C-alpha positions, 0 to 999 in steps of 0.5 A: 078679190080687191072687191072683197078686200074693199068691202073688208076695209069698209067695215064690211064682210063681201058674201065671198068672205067667210071666217076662217075656222081653227085660226081665230075671231075676225080672221077670214078667207076669200077663195076664188076659183080663176081658169081651173085654179084656186086662189085665196087670200086670208084677212084679219079685220080685228087688229086695231084699225087697220085691215092686214092680208095675211096670205095670199096663195094658190091652191094646190091641195090634193085633198079637195077644198081642205087647205093644205096644212102646210099653209095653215101653219104658216097663216097661224105663224104670220098672225101671231108674228103680226099680234106680237108687233102690234102690242 
């Protein structure tokens, strides 16, 4: 995860980073399996000059690869509050 975030901080996009659909432009997700679990980090790159990590979590969905609705709502809320703070 840290390698992918470092690439993003330097203006690039790591191969394991994918745009997070339905959230907005400039928001990416990194998903990594580890010891039978799935971990995700959501970050935004188009907010000023900084890289912002919006949310990090262990995915425990029973819905396959789909991100749970409560995680999506939390990400949207945090992104909204961050944008308001940066105005």
